[in-house]
Backbone as CSV, one residue per row, in Angstrom:
resi,resn,N_x,N_y,N_z,CA_x,CA_y,CA_z,C_x,C_y,C_z
1,MET,22.040,1.829,49.400,23.099,2.950,48.989,21.847,4.221,48.866
2,ALA,21.976,4.949,49.371,21.299,6.182,49.345,21.197,6.940,47.953
3,ALA,20.009,7.258,47.707,19.922,8.359,46.483,20.603,9.818,46.665
4,PRO,21.156,10.162,45.528,21.755,11.454,45.578,20.802,12.656,45.936
5,SER,20.924,13.801,46.489,20.096,14.606,46.608,19.050,15.046,45.779
6,GLY,17.836,15.170,45.745,17.033,15.602,44.672,16.402,14.868,43.892
7,VAL,16.687,13.611,43.942,16.269,12.297,43.719,14.857,11.554,44.491
8,SER,13.946,11.290,43.737,13.235,10.750,44.623,12.948,9.202,44.589
9,VAL,12.976,8.450,45.634,13.039,6.877,45.368,11.357,6.242,45.855
10,ALA,11.167,5.377,44.973,9.769,5.090,45.227,10.022,3.591,46.374
11,ARG,9.288,3.462,47.621,9.686,3.040,48.464,8.669,1.518,48.149
12,ALA,9.367,0.105,48.914,8.885,-1.143,48.443,7.485,-1.491,48.713
13,SER,7.189,-0.469,50.115,5.912,-0.790,50.372,5.514,0.901,50.895
14,GLY,4.070,1.221,50.889,3.535,2.700,51.250,3.394,3.220,49.728
15,PRO,2.840,4.508,49.977,2.495,5.217,48.602,3.580,5.603,47.903
16,ARG,3.392,5.641,46.506,4.288,6.128,45.760,4.622,7.518,45.933
17,ARG,6.168,7.622,45.843,6.543,9.180,45.873,6.628,9.943,44.719
18,VAL,6.391,11.263,44.620,6.244,11.823,43.444,7.634,12.385,43.418
19,SER,8.098,12.340,42.103,9.697,12.953,41.827,9.515,14.454,41.816
20,GLN,10.868,14.938,42.304,10.640,16.752,42.469,11.975,16.723,41.431
21,PRO,11.788,18.020,40.933,13.030,18.602,39.809,14.363,18.526,40.886
22,LEU,15.126,18.405,39.602,16.649,18.070,40.225,17.441,19.376,40.239
23,ALA,17.946,19.508,40.979,18.807,20.357,40.852,19.969,20.170,39.902
24,LEU,20.180,20.925,38.958,20.729,20.446,37.675,21.922,21.858,37.295
25,ARG,22.767,21.190,37.064,23.954,22.172,36.173,24.508,21.692,35.023
26,VAL,24.650,22.113,34.106,24.973,21.666,32.565,26.349,22.508,32.491
27,ASP,27.598,21.602,32.536,28.701,22.222,32.352,29.239,22.626,31.112
28,PRO,29.612,24.109,30.730,29.666,23.917,29.312,30.837,23.073,28.929
29,ILE,31.657,22.699,29.057,32.615,21.780,28.550,32.331,20.460,28.690
30,ALA,32.159,20.042,30.148,32.034,18.297,30.448,30.784,17.782,29.830
31,ASP,29.623,18.628,29.671,28.385,18.405,29.180,28.162,18.680,27.614
32,ALA,29.295,18.879,27.127,28.977,19.579,25.944,28.603,18.530,24.943
33,ALA,28.667,17.174,24.881,27.899,16.148,24.164,26.645,16.212,24.421
34,GLU,26.033,15.991,25.309,24.831,15.899,26.001,24.083,17.275,25.478
35,ARG,24.878,18.331,25.757,24.146,19.815,25.382,23.863,19.579,23.778
36,ASP,24.581,19.417,23.035,24.720,18.809,21.512,23.620,17.892,21.429
37,ARG,23.427,16.740,21.962,22.623,15.953,21.754,21.003,16.619,21.987
38,PHE,21.214,17.276,23.023,20.028,17.821,23.322,19.537,18.788,22.196
39,PHE,20.063,19.712,21.983,19.594,20.695,20.633,19.974,20.202,19.269
40,SER,20.068,19.002,19.270,19.951,18.134,18.027,18.142,18.218,17.829
41,ARG,17.736,17.994,18.948,16.074,17.565,19.031,15.338,18.627,19.209
42,VAL,15.955,20.212,18.594,15.327,21.537,18.848,14.970,21.997,17.358
43,VAL,14.092,22.357,16.953,13.667,23.251,15.757,13.436,24.389,16.059
44,CYS,14.220,25.435,15.407,14.050,26.943,15.580,13.337,27.680,14.378
45,GLY,12.428,28.289,14.988,11.637,28.991,13.893,12.403,30.174,13.345
46,PRO,11.922,30.572,12.123,12.802,31.193,10.964,12.719,32.737,11.555
47,ARG,11.948,33.160,12.298,11.680,34.617,12.693,12.402,34.743,14.018
48,PRO,12.895,36.183,14.147,13.692,36.339,15.494,13.003,36.004,16.863
49,GLY,11.595,36.156,16.843,10.933,36.143,18.162,10.207,34.541,18.034
50,ASP,10.170,33.884,17.224,9.712,32.545,17.153,10.079,31.667,18.095
51,CYS,9.364,30.527,18.530,9.858,29.635,19.619,10.970,28.484,18.891
52,HIS,11.418,28.216,20.113,12.121,26.904,19.863,12.095,25.515,20.309
53,LEU,11.197,24.527,19.522,10.335,23.375,19.574,11.136,22.410,19.766
54,TRP,11.134,21.421,21.016,11.325,20.245,21.374,10.796,19.236,20.167
55,VAL,11.647,18.061,19.563,10.842,17.303,18.731,11.219,15.821,19.490
56,GLY,11.602,15.598,20.553,11.909,14.539,21.190,10.562,14.198,22.066
57,ALA,10.967,13.492,22.901,10.091,12.512,23.865,9.188,13.905,24.661
58,ILE,7.573,13.407,24.614,6.806,14.044,25.290,6.120,13.454,26.223
59,GLY,5.954,13.961,27.615,5.749,13.223,28.588,3.939,13.567,28.761
60,SER,3.232,12.700,29.570,1.792,12.742,29.608,0.944,14.205,29.800
61,ASP,1.996,15.019,30.495,1.360,16.344,30.539,1.879,17.410,29.360
62,GLY,2.372,16.785,28.377,2.922,17.689,27.092,3.944,18.378,27.148
63,TYR,4.412,18.444,27.886,6.127,19.024,28.353,6.975,17.918,27.872
64,GLY,8.161,18.336,27.305,9.249,17.817,26.716,9.908,17.054,27.769
65,ARG,10.594,15.638,27.570,11.278,15.089,28.482,12.766,14.625,27.625
66,PHE,13.857,14.875,28.593,15.042,14.544,27.932,15.525,13.943,29.236
67,ALA,16.549,12.575,28.886,17.054,11.559,29.417,18.845,12.160,29.498
68,ILE,19.051,12.475,30.878,20.413,12.728,31.347,21.058,11.577,32.136
69,ARG,22.369,11.492,32.242,23.058,11.164,33.371,24.084,12.073,34.477
70,ARG,23.380,11.704,35.201,24.557,12.427,36.697,25.061,11.512,37.400
71,GLY,26.398,11.434,37.222,27.187,10.256,37.968,26.611,8.735,37.288
72,ALA,26.277,7.828,38.351,25.503,6.708,38.423,24.441,6.867,37.812
73,TYR,23.417,7.848,38.168,21.950,7.860,37.992,21.470,8.554,36.726
74,PRO,20.683,7.815,36.218,20.114,8.169,34.971,18.932,9.001,35.661
75,HIS,18.375,10.096,34.909,17.275,11.195,35.213,16.592,11.401,33.957
76,VAL,15.643,11.563,33.939,14.759,12.255,32.811,14.246,13.784,33.717
77,VAL,14.369,14.816,32.692,14.062,16.138,33.295,13.204,16.765,32.139
78,ARG,12.620,17.686,32.418,11.919,18.851,31.370,12.675,19.180,30.648
79,THR,12.246,19.364,29.245,13.095,20.143,28.418,13.301,21.456,28.579
80,SER,12.546,22.209,29.215,12.414,23.577,29.771,13.474,24.133,31.008
81,ARG,13.712,22.751,31.789,14.685,22.795,32.932,15.899,22.767,32.378
82,TYR,16.161,22.177,31.325,17.289,21.584,30.868,17.898,23.008,30.017
83,ALA,16.959,23.334,29.310,17.389,24.733,28.371,17.942,25.707,29.709
84,ALA,17.065,26.006,30.583,17.531,26.956,31.534,18.783,26.715,32.179
85,ALA,18.721,25.786,32.283,20.458,25.317,33.096,21.413,25.619,32.057
86,VAL,21.128,25.457,30.619,22.350,25.312,29.652,22.428,26.832,29.709
87,ALA,21.206,27.846,29.719,21.247,29.053,29.742,22.334,29.879,30.700
88,LEU,22.165,29.004,32.113,23.244,29.481,33.156,24.512,29.286,33.004
89,GLN,24.850,28.701,32.198,26.605,28.655,31.365,27.420,27.662,32.672
90,GLY,26.909,26.916,33.626,27.470,26.230,34.494,27.069,26.603,35.779
91,ARG,26.052,27.694,35.989,25.604,27.642,37.742,24.665,26.681,37.586
92,VAL,24.389,26.454,38.826,23.353,25.407,39.273,21.903,26.170,39.292
93,LEU,20.938,25.456,38.440,19.376,25.452,38.600,19.102,24.945,39.572
94,ALA,18.551,25.336,40.926,18.229,24.948,41.876,17.159,23.930,41.882
95,SER,16.696,23.290,42.644,15.648,22.328,42.368,14.246,22.875,42.711
96,ASP,14.491,23.934,43.555,13.171,24.683,43.745,12.718,25.695,42.765
97,ASP,13.873,26.261,41.821,13.409,27.037,40.637,12.504,26.869,39.586
98,LEU,11.639,27.580,39.496,10.594,27.023,38.506,10.849,27.572,37.132
99,VAL,10.742,26.885,35.959,10.994,27.297,34.751,9.499,27.787,34.150
100,LEU,8.992,29.459,33.847,8.194,29.566,33.278,8.122,29.833,31.552
101,HIS,7.189,29.399,31.467,6.950,29.476,29.498,6.154,30.788,29.490
102,LEU,6.751,31.936,29.071,6.031,33.379,28.588,5.426,32.750,27.585
103,CYS,5.460,32.065,26.482,4.920,31.815,24.948,3.584,30.871,25.312
104,ASP,3.505,29.989,26.403,2.784,29.270,26.827,2.648,28.050,26.104
105,LEU,3.776,27.699,25.474,4.019,26.444,24.551,4.882,25.489,25.556
106,PRO,4.285,24.474,25.728,5.209,23.533,26.951,6.536,22.961,26.250
107,LEU,6.402,22.735,24.803,7.621,22.225,23.940,8.599,23.476,23.770
108,CYS,8.435,24.609,24.330,9.290,25.666,23.802,10.336,25.499,24.877
109,VAL,11.991,25.796,24.345,12.793,25.816,25.351,13.818,27.048,24.645
110,ARG,13.108,28.109,24.511,14.061,29.393,23.971,14.148,29.688,25.078
111,SER,15.739,29.831,25.510,15.823,30.576,26.796,16.470,31.902,26.113
112,VAL,17.182,33.126,26.917,18.094,33.876,26.421,19.456,33.897,26.235
113,ARG,19.622,34.653,25.013,21.004,34.269,24.645,21.416,35.818,24.645
114,ALA,22.702,36.074,24.495,23.123,37.673,23.900,22.846,37.706,22.381
115,ALA,22.798,37.171,21.619,22.183,37.665,20.511,20.700,37.890,20.645
116,ASP,20.064,37.636,21.265,18.674,37.691,21.503,18.228,38.992,22.206
117,VAL,19.409,39.215,23.176,19.250,40.468,23.961,19.552,41.714,22.749
118,GLU,20.446,41.566,22.032,21.087,42.324,21.305,20.056,42.673,19.947
119,ALA,19.171,41.796,19.747,18.156,42.165,18.710,16.962,42.581,19.327
120,GLY,16.705,42.218,20.419,15.565,42.957,21.475,14.420,42.054,21.346
121,VAL,14.993,40.509,21.291,14.022,39.971,21.441,14.283,38.684,22.770
122,GLY,13.240,38.947,23.470,13.243,38.035,24.861,13.118,36.801,24.633
123,ALA,13.319,36.192,26.201,13.443,34.583,26.235,11.716,34.399,26.188
124,HIS,11.392,33.008,26.038,10.281,32.699,26.196,10.061,31.683,27.357
125,ILE,11.439,31.117,27.918,11.072,30.633,29.149,12.059,31.282,29.867
126,VAL,11.686,31.714,31.539,12.636,32.362,32.477,12.300,31.736,33.668
127,LEU,13.086,32.159,34.723,12.760,31.510,36.060,12.149,32.383,36.798
128,GLY,11.514,31.660,37.646,10.332,32.407,38.322,9.874,31.739,39.488
129,SER,9.241,32.319,40.481,8.524,31.722,41.488,7.315,31.028,41.288
130,GLN,6.836,30.178,42.570,5.459,29.758,42.071,4.430,30.663,42.369
131,SER,5.113,31.333,43.001,3.703,32.934,43.195,3.643,33.599,41.409
132,GLU,4.630,33.882,41.100,4.708,34.422,39.976,3.923,33.126,38.718
133,ASN,4.078,32.273,38.821,3.534,30.916,37.763,1.893,30.839,38.298
134,MET,1.455,31.307,39.583,0.122,31.609,39.688,-0.686,32.563,39.066
135,ARG,0.369,33.879,39.442,-0.325,35.263,38.983,-0.694,34.687,37.489
136,ARG,0.311,34.545,36.765,0.154,34.509,35.225,-0.669,33.235,34.716
137,MET,-0.763,32.251,35.629,-1.823,31.132,35.248,-3.119,31.998,35.387
138,ALA,-3.744,32.903,36.079,-4.935,33.533,36.465,-5.082,34.724,35.687
139,PHE,-3.746,35.377,35.219,-3.883,36.488,34.405,-4.384,35.667,32.572
140,MET,-3.926,34.534,32.727,-4.049,33.967,31.207,-5.515,33.133,31.249
141,ALA,-5.972,32.949,32.564,-7.286,32.379,32.651,-7.365,30.608,32.270
142,ARG,-6.103,30.274,32.775,-5.602,28.909,32.780,-5.740,28.279,34.532
143,GLY,-6.055,27.117,34.255,-5.897,26.440,35.519,-6.981,26.391,36.587
144,GLY,-6.696,25.738,37.591,-8.111,25.860,38.557,-9.040,24.617,38.410
145,GLY,-8.841,24.178,37.519,-9.982,22.921,37.062,-11.001,23.670,36.631
146,ARG,-11.260,24.703,36.635,-12.756,25.333,36.222,-13.563,24.679,34.913
147,ARG,-14.532,24.043,34.834,-15.082,23.649,33.580,-14.858,24.372,32.586
148,ALA,-14.816,25.752,32.295,-14.956,26.686,31.468,-13.508,26.538,30.802
149,ILE,-12.606,26.222,31.632,-11.317,26.397,31.087,-10.966,25.052,30.663
150,VAL,-11.570,24.020,31.146,-11.349,22.659,30.664,-11.903,22.442,29.480
151,THR,-12.970,23.001,29.112,-14.031,22.659,27.816,-13.335,23.566,26.730
152,HIS,-12.554,24.865,27.088,-12.164,25.388,25.900,-10.603,24.876,25.621
153,GLY,-10.308,23.567,25.375,-8.849,23.471,25.286,-7.899,23.657,25.840
154,ALA,-7.920,23.771,27.331,-6.830,24.081,27.911,-6.789,23.172,29.239
155,GLY,-7.046,22.066,28.989,-6.802,21.164,29.903,-5.683,19.964,29.395
156,LEU,-5.481,19.134,30.520,-3.929,18.196,29.945,-4.385,17.601,28.949
157,THR,-5.234,16.838,28.431,-5.605,16.304,27.323,-5.064,17.204,26.257
158,ALA,-5.951,18.368,26.095,-5.740,19.241,25.052,-4.276,19.585,25.246
159,ARG,-3.586,19.938,26.199,-2.439,20.423,26.031,-1.502,19.056,25.386
160,LEU,-1.591,18.007,25.852,-0.584,16.972,25.350,-0.852,16.795,23.682
161,GLU,-2.167,16.699,23.143,-2.343,16.270,21.860,-1.791,17.698,21.148
162,ARG,-1.906,19.024,21.567,-1.353,19.890,21.051,-0.027,20.068,20.605
163,SER,0.717,19.456,22.060,2.196,19.574,21.961,2.532,18.046,20.809
164,ARG,1.878,17.387,20.764,1.962,16.175,19.813,1.826,16.861,18.279
165,ALA,0.814,17.409,18.207,0.858,18.041,17.153,1.898,19.175,16.611
166,LEU,2.009,19.899,17.531,3.346,21.021,17.087,4.379,20.045,16.975
167,ARG,4.801,19.039,17.770,6.220,18.323,17.216,6.282,17.656,16.121
168,GLU,4.786,17.138,15.455,4.798,16.575,14.172,5.043,17.553,13.206
169,ALA,4.329,18.992,13.293,4.417,19.835,12.421,5.764,20.486,12.313
170,VAL,6.978,20.263,13.139,8.319,20.779,13.132,9.179,19.637,12.942
171,ARG,8.771,18.518,13.005,9.960,17.400,12.924,10.580,17.318,12.023
172,GLU,10.321,17.653,10.697,11.113,17.568,9.550,11.486,18.993,9.107
173,GLY,11.387,19.972,10.426,11.775,21.554,9.743,10.651,22.316,10.211
174,TRP,10.946,23.496,10.332,9.663,24.767,10.428,8.591,24.858,9.323
175,ASP,7.647,24.387,9.424,6.625,24.771,8.884,5.203,25.477,8.994
176,ASP,5.338,26.866,8.743,4.536,27.713,9.032,3.044,27.365,9.313
177,ASP,3.026,26.807,8.189,1.250,26.691,8.044,0.900,25.435,8.918
178,ALA,1.618,24.439,8.921,1.539,23.428,9.908,1.631,23.505,11.164
179,VAL,2.294,24.799,11.968,2.503,25.128,13.088,1.192,25.740,13.637
180,GLN,0.899,26.825,12.722,-0.531,27.415,12.916,-1.727,26.299,13.541
181,ALA,-1.834,25.516,12.373,-2.779,24.437,12.212,-2.729,23.480,13.606
182,ALA,-1.459,23.288,14.185,-1.087,22.485,15.258,-1.966,23.508,16.488
183,LEU,-1.561,24.875,16.403,-1.722,25.684,17.586,-3.404,25.955,17.166
184,LEU,-4.105,25.870,16.519,-5.436,26.206,16.188,-6.123,25.089,16.675
185,GLY,-5.850,23.931,16.218,-6.354,22.675,16.590,-7.309,21.911,15.167
186,GLN,-7.813,21.376,15.369,-8.443,20.613,14.227,-9.472,21.575,13.311
187,PRO,-9.272,21.695,12.220,-10.023,22.712,11.296,-11.885,22.990,11.962
188,ASP,-12.216,21.790,12.582,-13.860,21.752,12.770,-13.927,22.476,14.204
189,GLN,-13.095,22.479,14.943,-13.106,23.047,16.286,-12.834,24.923,16.236
190,TYR,-13.787,25.237,16.680,-13.632,26.989,16.566,-13.424,27.141,17.547
191,ARG,-12.411,28.360,18.019,-11.619,28.958,18.739,-11.938,30.508,18.741
192,LEU,-11.948,30.740,19.792,-12.097,32.468,20.428,-11.008,33.251,20.327
193,TRP,-9.703,32.398,20.428,-8.273,33.052,20.315,-7.235,32.601,19.269
């Protein structure tokens, strides 16, 4: 039996294939229970511009993970992709559409809503291209494996630790002091930003 489009299948022999993002559609009616399950794991900050943070599973890259089922196949998707698909209100999020974090927090799932636009609050996650993502990474001095970046708390391990600390800071509800401590890291680590 062939796998559906957008799903990577590991071969019995040969190198392991890397999974690719799934073309994702969240139907407002048919997927309502799934959407409710997703948002039951999201904690929203108290102020209009605050992040909406995922408190469920986190992958080894520091991004949230959410299990869904499409037909007979289970999938695990990044929470930012799922939130972006919800915001599309039934339209398909193509597999090559990237979801960019403007707030630079991998656990944030805040996408634009009508109420946000009316309040003048922008989305924290937006659709974009690979070139836009690379330009943003360069502008924010992230990525590229440069030693200065890795040693200043922007590496994969630091991102995972920060995501776990943020999740714990809001697991029982938003706590500003705990969120700030998670964002800044341990008190004995000095940061320039």
